[in-house]
N, C-alpha and C positions, 0 to 999 in steps of 0.2 A: 332445434338445438335444446338440449337439456342442460339446465343450469344447476350447479352444485356449489356448496361452500368450499369444498376441497376435493381434489382427485388424488388418490393414492395409487401409484402404479407399482404392482408387485405384491404377491400374496404371501410373502415370507415375513421378514422383520417389519415390512410396511403395515402388517395387520395390527401391530402394536400402536402405530400412529392412528390408523383408521378407527379402531375401537375407542381410543381415548377421545378423539374428536367427536365421534358419534355420541359418546357419553356426555359431552358438553353441549349437545343439542345441534351440532352441525350436520348438514346433509352431505354425506360422503359417498363418492363413487370409488369403488375398488376395481381396478383393471388388472386382470390376471387370466391369461389364456390357458395355463396349465393347471394341474391339481393345486388346491390351496395348501399352503404351508411352505411354499418356496423350495429352493434347491436343497437346503439342508434336510428337510423332512422327506422329500420325494426322490431326490437324485444324488444325495450327498452324505452328510455326516451320520444321519440316523440309520438308513438301511445299510450303509457300508459297515458301521460298527456292529450291527446285528449279525451280518454274515461273517465278518472278520473274527467274531468271537468263536465261531465254529473252527476257523483256522487255528486260533490260539489253543483250543481244546485239542486239536490234532497234533499241534506241536508238543503239547504235554504228553500225549500218547506216544509220540515218536521218541521222547526222551525218558520214558517211564523206567526203562531198565537201569538208567543211571541212579535211580532211587530204590533199586531193589525190587521193582515190580515188573514181572514179565507179562507182556500184553500179547494177545493172540494176533498172529499175522493175518488173520482172515477178516479183520474189521473192514466194514464197508462204509462208503460215503453215499448217503442219499442226497445227492446234490440238489435235486429238484425241491426237496422239502426244506433245504436250507434257504434258498433264494425265495421260495414261495412264502415261507414264514415271514421274512423281512417285508416282502411286497404286501402281504395281507395286513401287517401291522400299520405300515405307513399309508396304505390306501384307505384303511378304516379311519385313521386320524385325519387324513385330508378330507374325507367325506363328512366327518363330524364338524370340521371347521366350516365347510361350505354350508352345512345345515344351520350352524350357529349364526352365520352371516345372514342367512335368509330369515332368521327369527329375530334379528336385532333391529330395533327401530333406528332409522336414519342411515342405514347402510344399504347401498345398491351395488350388486356385483355384476360386472360386465365380463363374462367368461369368454373372452376372445382377445386376439392380438389388437392392440391399439397403436396409433401413430399420431404424432403431432401434425396439425395442419395450420397452426398459428400460435400466438401467444396464449398459453394456458388453455388451448383448445385442441381436442383430440377427435379423431374419427375412429370408430370401432364398428367394423362391419358397415352397415348402412346408417348407423347412428352417429350423431355428433354431440359431444359434451364439452362443457366449459366450466371453469371454476375460478374463484378468487385466489386460491392457493393450490399448488401442486407439489407433491412429494414423490420423488422418483427413487424407488427401491427395487429396481427391476433386474439386478443381478448380471450374471455372465453365462456363457455357454462354452462348450469345449472348442478349443482352437483346432482346426484341421489344417495341417501343413500342406503346401503345394507339392505333394509327392506324385510322381508320374503313375497314373493308373489307379490311384487311391479312390477317386470319385466313381470308378466303375466296379468296385468290389464291395462285398458285404462286410466291411469292417465294423467294429463296435467302438463306442466310447464308454466312459464311466457310467453313463446313463443306462446303456444296454447291459453292461457287464454286471450290474447289480441284479438283473432280472433274468439272466439266462437260466433255462431249465435243464439244459443238457451240458454237462461238463466237457470241455474240449480236452483231448489228450495232450495237445501241444498248443502253445500260444506264443506269439511274438508281441511284446509290449514295446511300442515306439514311444520313447520318452523316459526320463529318469528322475522326475520330481516326486512330490509326496503322493500324488494320486497313483502314479505308476508303482511306487513302492508298496502302498497299501494293497492294491489289487493284485500285484505280483505275489505278495505274501498270501493273500486269500486263495488264489488259484493254485499256487505252488504247494502250499501246505496240504491241500486236499488231493494232490496227486497229479496236477497238470504239469507237463514239462515246459517250464517258462524260460524264454529267452528275452532279455532286456536289451534293447538297442538304444544307446545313448550317444549323441553326437559329441559330447564333451566328457570331461571327467572332473571329479568323481560323481557318483550319484548324489541326489539331493544337495546340489552344489551351493545352495544359498544358506545352508547351515554353517555353523562353526566348522572350520576346516578340519580340525581333529575329529570332530563328531562325524563329518561326512566321509572322511577317509576310513575311519574305523567301521562305520556302517557299510561302506562299499566292500570292504574286505570280508566282513561277516556274510553279507548278502551274496557275495560271489561264491561262497562255499555252499550255498543252498540252491542257487539258480545260475543259469548261464548268462552272466553279465558281460556284454560286449561294449566296451567303452571306446569312444572316438570312431564309431562306425555310423555312417550316414545311410539312411534308407533311400535308395535311388528310384525304386520302382516296385509296385505290388501287382501281382496277377492272381486271378482266381480261376480254379478249375472245378467245375461241378457246382451243384446247388444243395441247399438243405443240409442234412446230416452227412452227406458225402462230399461236401466241398473241401477243397484244399487251397492253400495260398502259397505262392512262391514269392518270397521277399528278397529282392536283390539289394545287396548292401556293398559299400566300399569303405575301406579304412581311410581316415582323413590324412594320415601321415604317409603310409606306404602305398596307398592307392590300390592295395590288394582288393579283389572283388570276390564275393561269395553269394551263393543263393541258398536260403534256408526254406524248408517246406514245413508248414504248420497247419493246424486245423482252424485257427482263429487269429485275427489280428486286432489288437487293442491299441487305439490311438489315445495317448495320455500326454499331450504336449503343451498343456497349459490352458488358459481360459481367455476369452475375449468378451468385452462388455456388449450389452444389448442396445447400445446407443444407436447403432445404425438401423436396427429394426424399428426403433421408436422415431427415427428421423428427428432427433432432438434439435438439430440446427434450425428447424422451422419454428421453434419456440424461442430462438435467440439464446440457446444454451451452448456454451463453449465446451469443447473437449480437448484433451491433450493429444500428443502424437500417437498414442496407442488407443485412442477412442474413449478413454474414461472421462467422465464428467469432471470438469474442474470445479472444485469447491474451496471455500475459505475455511477458517477454523470454526465457523459457526454452521457449517454444512450448507451454506448459501451458494447457489450457482450464480452465473453471470446474469441471469434473468431475474427480475424482481418477483418476489413471492413464489419462487420455485427453489425447493431444497432437494438435495440428493444424499443418499446414505447407502452404506453397504458396498458390495462388490463393485457395483457400477461406478462408484466414486474412486475405486482403485487404490485406496490408501492401505488398507489391510483386507485380505480376502478371507475373512473368518466370520462365522456366525456370531460369535461373541462381540466382535468389533462392529458388526452390522447392527446388533441390538443397541450397543452404546451410541452409535451415530444416530440411529433412528430416534432414540430418546432425546438427544440434543437438538436434532432438527425439529422435533415436536415442541420442545420447551422454548427454543429460540423463536419459533414462529408465533407462539402464544404470548411471549413476553419480549417483544422487540426492544424494549428500553432496558432490559436486564439480561442481555444475551450472555451465554456462557460458552467459551471455546471447549472443544472436545479435549479431554485430558487422556492422552494415550500412554501415560506412564505404566510401565510393566505390562505391555500387551503381549500375552504369551501365545504359543502355538504348540501343537503336538502332531506327531506322525504315529499312527496306530499300526505299525508294521511289526516285523520281528527281525532285529530288536526294536523296541519302542524308543521314541525320541521326544524330548520336550525342550523348549528353549524360550528365553525371554531377553529382550534388550540386546546389548552390544555383544558381538562375537569378538574373539581374540584378534581375528584378521582386521576387523573394523577399527579396533583400538590402536592397532599398529599403524594402520593407514592414517589415523588422526594424529599420530605421534603422542598419544596420551600414555602417561605412566599408569601401570596397573600391576596388581599381584594376582597370582593364580592359586586358588585353593582347590586341590583335586583329591578325590578319594575313590577307590575302587570298591564295588559291591563286595568283592571277595574278602575284603579286610574287615567286614562286619559279620556279626553272628548270623543274621538272616541271609546275608549273601553267601555264607558258607552252606547254610541249609539248602539254599536254592541251587548250589553249585554254579553260581554265576561268575564266569571267568573274565568276560570282556567289559561288563557294564561299569560305568563311572559317572561321577558328578563333578562338574567343573564350575567353580565360582570365580568370577572376575571382579576384583574390588579395587577401590582407590587406596593406594598405599598409605595415605595420610590419615584420612578420617574413616576408612573402612566402609565407605558407601558401596553398595552392591551395584556394579555396572552391568552385569549380565550373569546368566546362569544357563548351563547346557547339560542335559542329562541323556545318557544312552543306557537303556537297560529296562528290565521289568518294572512296570509301574511308574515309568518316567512322567506321564501326564498327570499323575496324582502327586508324586513326590515334589514336583516343582511348586506346588501351591503354597507351601510354607514360605518359600522365597518370594512368591508374588505378594503374599500378605505383608511380609516385611518391607518390600519395596513400595507398596502402594498405601498401606494403612498403618505401617509402623514407622520406625525411625529411618528406614531405608538403609540401615547398616547391618553388618554381620552380627552385631550384638543382639538383635532381635532373635537370631537363631541360636547363637552360642549360649545365651543366657536363659534359654527355654529348656526345661527338663524334657528329655526324650525318653519314650518307653524303650526299655531294653528287653529283648533284642529286636525291636521293630526295624523294618527296612529303612525308615526315615532317619535312622542313625547315620546313614551314609551321607545325608545332607549336612547333618550336624558336624560330622568329622571333616567334611570338605571345608566347612566354615571355620572350624578350629585350625585347619591347616593354613587357611588364608590369613587368619588372625595372627 
């Protein structure tokens, strides 16, 4: 049995904890079976945004004639080079992180899957390790729904979709959330015939309803979006480059049945926590009905001196929230007499699809369910100078505010640059007065695109 001061499970945001503890002289074990850097670096936000930029460029090419530029119809997509570039970048970063760990005093890497065998005790291969403190930042993995035949075919998830070297001519995407939206945009913009199969409606249904409905309408003009269709069975014919899939579907209302043939099937139906792989129950760690680790406001689990952070805690499934939670787990473990609860004020998110989406805090639907009074300040991109230059017809900003004191209750943006535009709202909500006045009283560059946020604020005011 090897004894450590701390065990950190997960090589993503957990590395922030591990390096800080090692810097304080603690002997730290890092348990990570996959490449270092976690889901974001290797299988998520970094490689996906690298390849999606190519799709954004292709979107610009497709729309070039609107701006008086005639583009050759013979342009070609070097699909392999797009995914290879992303893979090479993240693989190099992961390797550099691993080398850095090997050169850092007090850090010991166990590059294998571990599982709990007792209180703060783990088995990793043929080794057993224990520590006084444990930090679980072990993330999630793709959820695979119980579809008949799916386990017998060569389907892909987001992990494989980021590294394909041959572009499929056609693809069925099972799922309609943000991962499905981003990857459908990537493949579709580059020429794959994409069919999205979503059991409910609209797409990205957890967004503000107006945003989700507008997005679904726009997305349906670009791709074959089939709402309220269930996937009943998947069959595969052939192997390798010659394989084909038959996807059998049925409509939830009419019970109509169809079979569609595609070159590839992408499953993007959500994420599940890795708690079952870790066997956390053997360490006395409680989980909720969905398998996520139950934590309090200090990121403490039900077991003494064990903290959890990031996706595996199931509060927010974002890299930026994981970093915030890891920071608090570390601080609260080092200063137990001066613990700080995590402040999730103005926790934002974004979808890098086409159109882009960003949102923060309450949706209009949530405010209505709460019976809370609110005002809406809305402005379309096309009513601003830069919106006209971009010929952006559908994009808009929607601010939700308290009618009395003008406190910002939420903001939702659909259109170009949404993930960037929302940041002035975030600064106002988290570091400013939290009211519209932080935006309306700020001088905005004319005719920068950010004027659309200012005008939405003025409309709410």
